[in-house]
N, C-alpha and C positions, 0 to 999 in steps of 0.2 A: 439402557444399553443392553443388548443381548448378543452373545457370541455362540455360534453353533458350529460344531466340528463335523466334518464329513471327509473321510479318507485322507486325513492329514492336511486338509485345507480348512482354514477358519473363515467363516462368513460372519462379519460383524455388522450389526445394525445400530446406528447411533442417531437418535432423534434430536433435532435442534429446534427449540422454541415452538412456534405454532405455524411455521411456514409450510410451503408446499413441497419442499425438497428434504430428503434425508440422505444419509450416507450409508452406502453398502460398500465395504472394503473387502476385497478378496486377497488373501496373502497365503504364501506357502506354509506359514506356521505362525503361531501367535507371536508377534514381535515384542521385543523388550525395548526399554527406553534407549538402549545403546545399539539397537539394530541399525545396520547400514542403510543408506537411502533406498536401495533397491528392494528392501524387505516389504515396502508398500508397493505392490506390483500394479494394482489397478484401482482406480476410483470410479465408482458408479454412483450417479445421483438419480434417485428414483422419485417418482410421485409417491406421496405418502400412502395413497390408497393401494399401491402396488406391493407394500411390504408384507401383507398377509400372504400374497402369492409366493413371495420369495421364501418366507418362513415355512410354508407347507411343503415346498420342494426341498429346501436346503438340508433338512434333517435326514432325508432318506436317499438323496442322490449320491451315488458313488463317484468320486472324483479321481482322475489319474492326472498326474502332472509331470512335466519334464522341464528341468531347469536347463537353459542354454544361454549363450552369450547375448541373445536377443530378449531375454526375459523369461516369463513363465508361459508355457503352452498348456492349455487346458484340453482334456478330452472328457467330455461330460455327456450326460444323458440328453437325448434329442429334445425331450419335452422341456427340460430345464433350459436348454439353449433357446428354444422358441419363446419361453417365458421371458428370458433376458432380452431377446430381440424386440419383444413387444413393449417392455416396461423400462428399459435402461439403455444407456449409451456408454460405449467405451471411448474415452479419449475426446476431449473437447478442443484440443489445440494440435497444430502441426508446426514444426519449425520451418520458417521461410528463409531466415538468414541469421548469422551471428557475426557481429562486427566487433573488432577488438581495438580499443584505444591504446595510445602509446603508454599510458600508465597502468595497463592491464585490465581496465574496466571493460566488461563485455555488455553489448546491447543485443538482446535476442528479439527478433521480429517473429511473432507468432501469427499464423493464419488461422482464423476461426472458420467454423463450418459454413458460415454464410459468406465467406470470402473477405471479410473485413480483417484488418491487421491491428494488433496491439503490440506494444513494446514493453519489454522487461529488461532491467539493468542489474547486473551482478557486479558488486564493487568489492574487490579484494583488499585486504589490508595486511601489512607486514606483522602486525600485532596479533594476527589470528582471528580478527573480527571480519567475517565475510558476509556482506549484506546483499539480499535480493530485494530489489525495489519493484513492486508489482503494480500493475494498472487495475483500476476498478471500473473503468468505463472506456468505451471506444470514443475518444474525444472528451470534451468537457463543456458544460453549460455555463460555467462561471466567467463569462465574457472572454473565453479563450478563443484564439484565432482559428483553431481547428474545428470548432463547433462540436456538437454532441450527436453521435450516431445512435448509440444505445448503451444500456447498462450491460455489464458483464454478469453472467450467472456465477453462483458460488463455485461451481465446478471449474469454470474458466479462470477464476482467480486462484484457486488452490493449485491447479495444474501448473501455473507459472512457477510456483515454488518447487513443485515436484520435479518439473523439467530442469530447473536450475540445479537442483541437487544431482540429478542423474547425469546431466551433460557436463557439468563443470566442477564437481567435487574433486575429481582426480587431478584437475589443473590448478585450482585455487585453494583447495582444502574444504573442510566442512562448512556449509552455510550455517551461520550462527544467528543471524538476525533477519527479520522481514520488516520492511517498511511499505506502507500503502501510500507511496508518494510518486507513483508513475502517472500515467494518463488518467484524468478524471478527478472529480471531487468525491472521495470515498463515502462521505455521509449523505450525499445525494442518492447513493445506491445502498442505503443503510441495511436493508433486509439481507441482501446478498453478502455484504461486507461482514455483517455480524455472523452469518453462517460460516463464511470462509475463515474468518479469524478464529471462530470456535473450533473448527476442524484442525486448524494449524496448531492450536495449543493443546488439544485433547490428547490424553495419553495414548489413545488408540488411533489418533490421527497422525499428524506430523510431529507432535510432541515438542514444539518449541515452548520455551518459558514465556508466559504472558508478558513479562518485562522486556522480552526480546522481539515482540511483535508490536509495531507502532502504527496507529492509524492517524493520518493527518487530515485536517480540515481547514477550510478558509473561514469558517465561523457560522455554520448553519446551527443556530442555537437550539431549536427543539430536538433535532437529531443528536446534537452534542449531549444534551441532558440525558436522552435515552441511552446513548452509548455509555456514559459514565455510570448509569444505574444498572446496566445489564452486562457490560463487558469487563473483564479483568485485564485487558490489554492496555498498553501505553497509549497516550494521546499527545499529538503534536498540533499546535494551532499556529497557522500562518498569520502573524500579526502585521509586520511590515510597515507600520506607521504609528505615530504617537498622537495624531489628531484626526478627528472625524473628517475634516476637510480633505486631507491627503488620502486617507483610507477610502473615502467615497470615490475618489478619483482612480486610484490604482487597484482597488478591490471593491467593485460596486455592491457586493453582498452587504457591505457596511451600511448602505442606505436603508436596508431592512433591519439588520441587527448591528447597531452601532457599537462603539467601543465600550460604552457604559453597560449596555445590555450583555455583551459578550463576556466582559471581564467580571461583571456582577454575577452572572450565571456560574462561572468557574469558581468564584469565591464561595458561593452558596453550596455548590455540589461537592467541592473538595473538602468542605468542613467535616464531611462524614467519611473521608477516605484516609486511612493511615498509611504512612510510608509511600505516598503516591505524589509524584511531581509531574505537572504538565510541562511539555517542552514548547517554548515559544520560538518560532522560526522568524527571523528578521533578515530579509534580503536587503543588502545595502545598495541604495541607488544614489548615484552622485548628484548632489545638489537638491535632492528631494527629501530624503529621510535620514541623512547622515550628519546633521549638525550636532554640536555639543548640547544644544538645547533639546534636541530630540533624545539624546542619551539621558539627560536629567528627567525629561518627561517620562521616559520609559521606566526609569526607576520608580517613579511615583505610581505609574499605572499598574505595576505588578505587585505593589504592596499587598500583603495579606493573601497572596496566592502562592502555594508551594510550587516552585518552578525552577527550570533551567532555561537559559537563553542561548540559542544558536545564531551567531552572526554569519550570514551566508553571502559570499561574493556573487554578484549578479552575473549570469551567463547570457551574453547578447544572443538574440535570435530574431528570425524574420517577424516583422510586424510590430516590433517594439522600438520605441525611441529612447529608452533608458540606457544609461551607461553605468559600468561598475565603479564603485568607490575605490579610490587608491588604497593600497595596502596599509600605508602608514596612517591614513585617516581611520581605517577600520581598527587598527591597534589602539589608537588614542581613544576611540569610541569604546572599545572593550575595556580599557583601563578605567574609564569613568564608572562603568557599570561594576567592575570588580571592586573598586575602592569603596563603593556603596554597599558591598556585601552580596551582590548578585552572583549566582553561579553562572558563568558565561564561557562559551566555547567559540572558537573560530572554525567554521567548516570549509575546508578547501574545495575548490572545484575539481571534479573527477569526470573523465570521459568526454570533455568538451570537444576534442578533435573528431569525435564520431557522433556529435550531437546526442550524447548520452547523459549530459549533465543536467542538473536541476533546471527545469523550465524549458528544456530543449526537445522533449519527446513529442512525437506526433508531427503530422504535416498539416499545413493550413487547409481547411475544408473549402468546399465550393461556396458555401454561405458563411462568410466570416463576420465576427462581431465587429461593430463599429469602433473606430479609434475614439477613445473618450477625450472630451475637451480638456485641455491643459489649463489648470487654474492660473490666473494672471500672474501671480507672484513666482510661478515656476517656469513660465514660458521662456524667459531669458536663459535660465539655467539649462533647459533642455536644448534650446537652439545652440548654445555655446558648445554643447557636447555632441551635437549631431554630426 
């Protein structure tokens, strides 16, 4: 990492891994960990071969800057402007709309340069925990009804968190947590997700604690191994079933990486991590995965894995025939896990009246994934709840 100063403006270059993008951040002064959100004025993501050009210009170009209510205005050398125009882009996102749910949850619709739209959710909490849920893809390839349009670039992922800070900090308070649980399967876009999460936790980036940045996955095992070996951020795994038969049905990725492979990989990789717990997410589906037998199987499945378990109420949405488990049943399920010594939490639904809750982001695409065949033993349960 290199920091060059010119006329009161710091130009910082941070290289990440061996990818094709690096970060150039231009700020009005060298920020401290306690700097307000607006201290990071602009993110530029450049091709690695362009960095030498930036370096040769940046040490000698005089900057003048004017702070105003709209941010930082630059008056810089014409040649430097031309170089930036050739090698860099300012701003990957524009705000299309902000929807506010009755519980204070905000859903931000961002328009990308190619006209596609991604959704980001900001979830405030009375306890001071304010979470931004970012998307990693436009759509999703994991049998989601919206289909996959493309991966998001690292810049487009990071800017979701930057915009959330700028737009909503004054309303909800400081953003304390980032979760990669929006549109897309994060580990399907692992290169850009690793770069984005690195920038989010870097002391000269957004400076979140790695424990406060969580990447979620449905269970892409090779990418999961790489993530655990290369990243210091937290990991969440969408489990959602206690048998391969059920998980094959509701999460087809299980047909490639079944429960034994997935959980065996976690046991092996986490043997070398100290003070690290994976978060298992378990969406409760009435008549499908919410039996007391499921609870007892779940206890056995997570043995030997340092973990926490999140029980999540299902949020109905278009294209799904599942129904949420009743609250009293969820509590009984939770109690079985807790009595066995599991660390378990109940995650309430947030933002569902604006389709901002878990599982509700995005719109069905023109080409939708096929509805999967319902196993015979669950057909009655699904019909009764239809």
